[in-house]
C-alpha positions in Angstrom: 0.2 0.2 0.1 1.2 3.5 -0.9 -0.1 6.7 0.5 0.0 10.4 -1.0 1.0 13.8 1.1 0.2 17.1 -0.1 2.8 19.0 2.2 2.8 23.2 2.2 6.0 24.5 3.0 6.6 28.8 3.8 9.9 30.5 2.6 12.4 31.4 4.1 12.4 32.8 7.9 14.9 33.8 10.3 14.3 32.3 13.6 16.8 31.9 17.0 18.5 29.9 19.1 16.7 28.7 22.5 19.2 31.3 23.8 18.4 33.8 21.6 22.0 34.2 20.5 22.3 32.9 17.1 20.0 32.9 14.4 19.2 30.5 11.6 16.9 30.3 8.6 14.0 27.8 8.5 11.3 26.7 6.6 7.6 25.9 8.8 6.1 23.2 6.3 2.6 21.2 7.4 0.9 18.4 5.6 -2.6 19.0 4.5 -3.7 16.2 2.9 -3.4 12.8 2.3 -4.7 10.7 -1.0 -5.2 7.4 -2.7 -3.5 8.5 -5.4 -1.1 11.6 -6.8 -4.0 12.7 -9.5 -6.2 13.9 -6.3 -3.3 15.1 -5.0 -2.5 17.6 -7.8 -6.2 18.4 -8.6 -6.5 19.8 -5.1 -3.6 21.9 -5.0 -4.9 23.5 -7.7 -8.0 23.3 -7.2 -7.4 25.4 -3.7 -4.3 27.0 -4.9 -5.0 30.6 -2.8 -6.0 28.4 0.5 -3.2 26.6 0.2 -1.1 29.6 0.2 -1.9 31.7 2.9 0.8 34.7 1.6 2.7 32.1 3.6 3.2 29.1 1.9 5.5 29.5 -1.0 6.3 26.0 -1.8 4.3 22.5 -2.0 5.5 19.0 -2.3 4.1 16.1 -3.3 5.3 12.8 -2.4 4.4 8.5 -2.5 5.6 6.5 0.7 5.3 3.2 1.3 3.7 1.7 4.2 5.6 1.2 7.1 8.1 3.3 9.1 10.0 5.4 8.5 8.5 4.9 4.7 10.6 5.7 1.4 9.7 8.3 -1.2 9.0 6.5 -4.1 7.5 10.0 -5.8 8.2 13.9 -5.2 6.8 16.6 -7.4 7.9 20.1 -6.3 5.1 23.0 -6.9 6.3 27.2 -6.1 2.9 29.4 -6.1 3.1 32.0 -8.6 1.1 35.0 -7.8 0.2 35.8 -11.2 -2.2 33.7 -12.0 -2.5 32.1 -7.9 -1.6 29.1 -8.5 0.9 26.6 -8.0 3.1 25.5 -10.8 5.8 23.0 -11.6 9.4 23.4 -10.3 12.5 22.4 -9.2 13.2 21.1 -5.2 14.8 23.4 -3.5 18.5 24.3 -3.1 17.4 23.8 1.1 16.2 20.8 0.3 18.1 18.7 -1.2 19.4 16.0 0.0 16.1 15.9 1.5 13.9 12.5 1.9 10.4 12.4 3.3 9.2 15.9 3.3 5.8 15.1 5.1 6.1 12.7 7.5 9.9 12.1 8.4 
């Protein structure tokens, strides 16, 4: 069995360490849906782009994961929000997510 996830990811934001002495860049993210296949996830992403963007979630990623603990990602597709057409469109993986696996659950 496989599951398809849809995760929204924010622009890079600056945060501080717990001591407050160092800054670092990070992104907020949240899984906004689970689907039985990629086409349903893409359809939801495109149809609900404005609601999912919320002026905060610059990227979205669709992942297909295998069943089990620490599931293996068998498919991944990235999207970026295009403000001119107000929709998510396919894009390359953001540089700061290179070598990151299992965005949604992991």
